[in-house]
C-alpha positions in Angstrom: 105.7 134.4 16.4 103.9 135.7 19.5 100.1 136.2 19.4 98.9 139.1 21.4 95.3 138.1 22.1 95.8 134.4 22.7 99.2 135.0 24.5 100.7 132.0 22.7 104.0 131.4 20.9 104.5 129.6 17.6 108.0 128.7 16.3 108.5 128.0 12.6 111.5 126.5 11.0 112.8 129.3 8.7 114.0 127.0 5.9 111.1 124.6 5.7 108.2 126.6 7.1 107.5 123.6 9.4 105.7 124.4 12.7 108.2 123.4 15.4 106.3 124.8 18.5 102.5 125.2 18.3 100.5 127.5 20.5 102.8 127.4 23.6 100.8 129.2 26.3 102.9 132.1 27.5 100.8 132.6 30.6 100.7 129.1 32.1 103.5 129.8 34.5 101.7 132.9 35.8 98.4 131.2 36.6 99.2 130.2 40.2 101.1 131.3 43.3 102.6 134.8 43.8 102.9 135.5 40.1 99.2 135.0 39.5 98.7 138.7 38.8 101.3 138.9 36.0 99.6 138.3 32.7 101.6 138.6 29.5 100.1 140.3 26.5 103.1 140.2 24.1 103.9 143.2 21.9 107.3 143.0 20.2 109.9 140.2 20.6 113.6 139.9 20.2 115.5 136.6 20.0 119.1 136.6 21.2 120.8 133.5 19.8 123.9 133.4 21.9 121.9 132.7 25.1 118.8 131.3 23.5 116.6 133.9 25.1 113.4 135.4 23.7 112.7 138.8 25.1 109.1 140.0 25.0 107.9 143.5 25.6 104.4 143.3 27.1 101.5 145.6 26.9 99.6 146.7 30.1 96.2 148.2 30.5 97.5 151.7 31.1 98.3 154.5 30.4 97.6 153.9 26.7 96.9 150.6 25.0 96.4 150.1 21.3 94.4 146.9 22.0 90.9 146.9 20.8 88.2 146.7 23.6 87.1 143.2 22.7 90.7 142.0 23.2 91.6 144.1 26.3 93.0 142.2 29.2 92.7 144.2 32.5 95.3 141.9 34.2 98.0 142.4 31.5 101.3 143.5 33.0 103.5 145.9 31.2 107.2 145.2 31.3 109.7 142.8 29.8 109.4 139.0 30.0 112.2 136.5 29.2 111.7 133.0 27.9 114.5 130.4 27.3 114.1 128.8 23.9 116.8 126.2 23.6 117.4 125.2 20.0 114.1 127.0 19.3 112.2 123.9 20.4 112.0 123.9 24.2 110.4 127.0 25.6 110.7 127.4 29.3 110.7 130.3 31.8 113.5 130.6 34.3 113.7 132.5 37.6 114.2 135.7 35.6 111.0 135.4 33.6 109.7 138.9 34.5 112.4 141.6 34.3 111.5 144.5 36.5 111.6 148.0 35.1 112.1 151.2 36.9 109.0 153.4 36.9 111.2 156.6 37.2 112.7 155.8 33.9 109.4 155.7 32.1 108.3 159.0 30.6 
């Protein structure tokens, strides 16, 4: 489960309902250095089991955002983010954390 406003990840064990990962901050990696301007505001997610990757579509501030004004993040970066989630217990970003998109392909 990703939480849009807090930008956190929670992982639950499907069979037991036990909380396996609690409130992993999805933006910690982007808080310093050259990536400081990228802020993840997750929208939809897809987990691909064969490479243990969680793909997260992210909302940006424009052109249209369905985020309420009180939850709006002007530094949010639209795009696709990738998080490794080995055995669903060890979230970590790799070198390919932010997957670039081509603006010419966006309507």
